[in-house]
C-alpha positions as a Markdown table, in Angstrom:
| # | Residue | x | y | z |
|---|---|---|---|---|
| 1 | Met | 6.5 | 31.5 | 23.4 |
| 2 | Thr | 6.1 | 27.8 | 22.7 |
| 3 | Ala | 9.0 | 25.9 | 21.3 |
| 4 | Ile | 8.7 | 22.9 | 19.0 |
| 5 | Ser | 8.8 | 19.7 | 20.9 |
| 6 | Lys | 7.0 | 16.3 | 21.0 |
| 7 | Asn | 3.2 | 16.4 | 20.8 |
| 8 | Lys | 3.1 | 20.1 | 19.6 |
| 9 | Val | 1.2 | 21.0 | 16.5 |
| 10 | Val | 3.5 | 22.8 | 14.2 |
| 11 | Ser | 2.6 | 25.0 | 11.2 |
| 12 | Leu | 5.4 | 26.2 | 8.9 |
| 13 | Thr | 6.2 | 27.5 | 5.5 |
| 14 | Tyr | 9.0 | 26.1 | 3.4 |
| 15 | Glu | 10.7 | 25.7 | 0.1 |
| 16 | Leu | 12.1 | 22.3 | -0.8 |
| 17 | Lys | 14.8 | 22.2 | -3.4 |
| 18 | Val | 16.8 | 19.2 | -4.8 |
| 19 | Leu | 19.8 | 19.1 | -7.1 |
| 20 | Asn | 19.0 | 18.8 | -10.8 |
| 21 | Asp | 21.2 | 17.0 | -13.3 |
| 22 | Asp | 23.5 | 20.1 | -13.5 |
| 23 | Gly | 24.0 | 20.1 | -9.8 |
| 24 | Glu | 21.9 | 23.2 | -9.3 |
| 25 | Gln | 19.2 | 23.5 | -6.7 |
| 26 | Thr | 15.7 | 23.3 | -8.2 |
| 27 | Leu | 12.4 | 24.1 | -6.4 |
| 28 | Val | 10.2 | 21.0 | -6.1 |
| 29 | Glu | 7.7 | 21.9 | -3.4 |
| 30 | Thr | 6.4 | 24.9 | -1.5 |
| 31 | Ala | 4.2 | 25.5 | 1.5 |
| 32 | Asp | 3.2 | 29.1 | 1.9 |
| 33 | Ala | 1.4 | 31.1 | 4.6 |
| 34 | Asp | -2.0 | 30.5 | 2.9 |
| 35 | His | -1.3 | 26.7 | 2.8 |
| 36 | Pro | 1.2 | 25.9 | 5.5 |
| 37 | Met | 2.5 | 22.5 | 6.3 |
| 38 | Thr | 0.8 | 21.5 | 9.6 |
| 39 | Phe | 1.8 | 18.4 | 11.5 |
| 40 | Leu | 2.0 | 16.7 | 15.0 |
| 41 | Phe | 5.6 | 16.9 | 16.0 |
| 42 | Gly | 7.0 | 13.4 | 16.9 |
| 43 | Met | 4.2 | 11.6 | 15.0 |
| 44 | Ser | 4.4 | 13.3 | 11.6 |
| 45 | Gly | 5.8 | 10.4 | 9.6 |
| 46 | Leu | 8.3 | 12.8 | 8.2 |
| 47 | Pro | 12.0 | 11.8 | 8.2 |
| 48 | Asp | 13.5 | 11.9 | 11.8 |
| 49 | Lys | 16.3 | 14.2 | 10.7 |
| 50 | Phe | 13.7 | 16.7 | 9.4 |
| 51 | Glu | 12.1 | 16.9 | 12.8 |
| 52 | Glu | 15.5 | 17.0 | 14.6 |
| 53 | Asn | 16.4 | 20.1 | 12.6 |
| 54 | Leu | 13.2 | 21.8 | 13.8 |
| 55 | Asp | 13.2 | 20.7 | 17.5 |
| 56 | Gly | 13.3 | 23.6 | 19.9 |
| 57 | Lys | 12.6 | 26.3 | 17.3 |
| 58 | Asn | 10.0 | 29.0 | 18.2 |
| 59 | Glu | 7.2 | 30.8 | 16.3 |
| 60 | Gly | 8.6 | 33.3 | 13.9 |
| 61 | Glu | 12.0 | 31.6 | 13.7 |
| 62 | Ser | 13.5 | 30.8 | 10.3 |
| 63 | Phe | 15.3 | 27.6 | 9.4 |
| 64 | Ser | 17.6 | 26.3 | 6.7 |
| 65 | Phe | 19.0 | 22.8 | 6.5 |
| 66 | Ala | 19.9 | 20.0 | 4.1 |
| 67 | Leu | 19.1 | 16.3 | 4.4 |
| 68 | Glu | 21.3 | 13.7 | 2.7 |
| 69 | Ala | 19.3 | 11.0 | 0.8 |
| 70 | Glu | 19.8 | 8.5 | 3.6 |
| 71 | Glu | 18.5 | 11.0 | 6.2 |
| 72 | Gly | 15.4 | 11.6 | 4.1 |
| 73 | Tyr | 13.7 | 9.0 | 2.0 |
| 74 | Gly | 16.7 | 6.7 | 1.5 |
| 75 | Asp | 18.7 | 5.8 | -1.5 |
| 76 | Tyr | 17.0 | 5.0 | -4.8 |
| 77 | Asp | 16.2 | 1.2 | -4.7 |
| 78 | Asn | 16.3 | -0.5 | -8.1 |
| 79 | Asn | 14.3 | -3.4 | -6.5 |
| 80 | Ala | 11.4 | -1.0 | -6.2 |
| 81 | Leu | 11.1 | -0.9 | -10.0 |
| 82 | Val | 8.6 | -3.6 | -10.7 |
| 83 | Asn | 7.0 | -5.1 | -13.9 |
| 84 | Ile | 3.4 | -5.8 | -13.3 |
| 85 | Pro | 1.1 | -7.7 | -15.7 |
| 86 | Lys | -1.1 | -5.2 | -17.6 |
| 87 | Asn | -4.3 | -7.1 | -16.8 |
| 88 | Val | -3.8 | -6.2 | -13.1 |
| 89 | Phe | -5.0 | -2.7 | -14.1 |
| 90 | Glu | -8.2 | -3.8 | -15.7 |
| 91 | Ile | -11.5 | -2.6 | -14.2 |
| 92 | Asp | -14.5 | -4.5 | -15.4 |
| 93 | Gly | -12.4 | -6.1 | -18.1 |
| 94 | Lys | -11.1 | -2.7 | -19.5 |
| 95 | Ile | -7.9 | -0.7 | -19.0 |
| 96 | Asp | -8.2 | 3.0 | -18.3 |
| 97 | Asp | -5.6 | 4.4 | -20.8 |
| 98 | Glu | -5.9 | 7.9 | -19.1 |
| 99 | Met | -4.7 | 6.3 | -15.8 |
| 100 | Leu | -1.9 | 4.3 | -17.4 |
| 101 | Gln | 0.2 | 7.3 | -18.6 |
| 102 | Glu | 3.9 | 7.5 | -18.0 |
| 103 | Gly | 4.5 | 9.7 | -14.9 |
| 104 | Asn | 1.1 | 9.2 | -13.3 |
| 105 | Tyr | 1.0 | 8.0 | -9.7 |
| 106 | Ile | -1.4 | 5.2 | -9.0 |
| 107 | Pro | -2.6 | 4.1 | -5.5 |
| 108 | Met | -1.9 | 0.4 | -5.2 |
| 109 | Ser | -1.6 | -2.3 | -2.4 |
| 110 | Asp | 0.7 | -5.2 | -2.1 |
| 111 | Asn | -0.2 | -8.9 | -1.2 |
| 112 | Glu | -0.5 | -8.0 | 2.5 |
| 113 | Gly | -2.8 | -5.0 | 1.8 |
| 114 | Asn | -0.2 | -2.3 | 2.5 |
| 115 | Gln | -1.1 | 0.9 | 0.6 |
| 116 | Met | 1.6 | 2.5 | -1.6 |
| 117 | Gln | 1.9 | 4.9 | -4.5 |
| 118 | Gly | 3.5 | 3.7 | -7.7 |
| 119 | Arg | 4.7 | 5.9 | -10.6 |
| 120 | Val | 4.1 | 4.6 | -14.1 |
| 121 | Val | 7.5 | 4.4 | -15.8 |
| 122 | Asp | 6.6 | 2.5 | -18.9 |
| 123 | Val | 3.5 | 0.9 | -20.5 |
| 124 | Gly | 4.2 | -2.1 | -22.7 |
| 125 | Asp | 1.9 | -4.5 | -24.5 |
| 126 | Gln | 1.8 | -7.0 | -21.7 |
| 127 | Glu | 3.4 | -5.3 | -18.7 |
| 128 | Val | 3.5 | -2.0 | -16.9 |
| 129 | Thr | 6.7 | -0.9 | -15.2 |
| 130 | Met | 6.0 | 0.8 | -11.9 |
| 131 | Asp | 8.4 | 2.7 | -9.6 |
| 132 | Phe | 7.5 | 2.3 | -5.9 |
| 133 | Asn | 10.4 | 4.5 | -4.6 |
| 134 | His | 9.4 | 7.7 | -2.8 |
| 135 | Pro | 9.6 | 10.5 | -5.3 |
| 136 | Leu | 12.5 | 12.0 | -3.3 |
| 137 | Ala | 14.4 | 8.8 | -2.8 |
| 138 | Gly | 18.1 | 9.2 | -3.6 |
| 139 | Gln | 17.8 | 13.0 | -3.4 |
| 140 | Lys | 19.6 | 15.5 | -1.2 |
| 141 | Met | 16.9 | 17.8 | 0.0 |
| 142 | Phe | 17.4 | 21.5 | 0.9 |
| 143 | Phe | 14.7 | 23.1 | 3.2 |
| 144 | Glu | 14.3 | 26.8 | 3.9 |
| 145 | Gly | 11.4 | 28.2 | 5.8 |
| 146 | Lys | 9.8 | 29.8 | 8.8 |
| 147 | Val | 7.9 | 28.5 | 11.8 |
| 148 | Leu | 4.4 | 30.1 | 11.7 |
| 149 | Gln | 2.7 | 28.6 | 14.8 |
| 150 | Val | 3.4 | 26.1 | 17.6 |
| 151 | Arg | 0.6 | 25.0 | 19.9 |
| 152 | Glu | -0.2 | 22.3 | 22.3 |
| 153 | Ala | -1.8 | 19.3 | 20.7 |
| 154 | Ser | -5.2 | 18.2 | 22.1 |
| 155 | Ala | -5.5 | 14.8 | 23.8 |
| 156 | Glu | -7.6 | 13.6 | 20.9 |
| 157 | Glu | -4.9 | 14.7 | 18.4 |
| 158 | Ile | -2.3 | 12.8 | 20.3 |
| 159 | Ala | -4.5 | 9.7 | 20.6 |
| 160 | His | -5.2 | 9.8 | 16.9 |
| 161 | Gly | -1.6 | 10.6 | 15.9 |
| 162 | His | -2.5 | 13.6 | 13.7 |
| 163 | Val | -3.7 | 17.2 | 13.7 |
| 164 | His | -7.4 | 17.9 | 13.6 |
| 165 | Gly | -9.1 | 21.1 | 12.4 |
| 166 | Glu | -7.5 | 23.8 | 10.2 |
| 167 | Gly | -4.5 | 22.4 | 8.3 |
| 168 | Gly | -5.1 | 18.9 | 9.7 |
| 169 | His | -7.5 | 15.9 | 9.4 |
| 170 | His | -11.2 | 16.3 | 9.5 |
| 171 | His | -13.3 | 13.4 | 10.8 |
């Protein structure tokens, strides 16, 4: 049986819950056996503490752990709430009102070309307020799931830093 360790391809099911305003756990994300989460351990881009909690687990083994906000996606940063001139969203001189809806996530890039997702918080006459925090920033996360499969990563997967094939990246 192969245990989870660096450069292994891991597939797992899980439920992710966070606390709602009443302090009760609320389901926000699920990966099931038909659509498992598959990633290259040690190169996943997931929070380090998430991987630490899975390290050494075997196929068929269940897990249950919580991550504090600072162990996950950090505390909510008010500086990541940004007002952007509305004309930035123009395409060929027009604004897509379907795109600029509160709650929508819009792919954007900063002045250095770094890609990021922003959530539309408010649409004013002249400005759009965008939130560039991770959707789970400031949240304590509760994970519960099961390790479905652990396999050796190919040399190509390690070189590329991600899983290829089923559940992974297709070139």
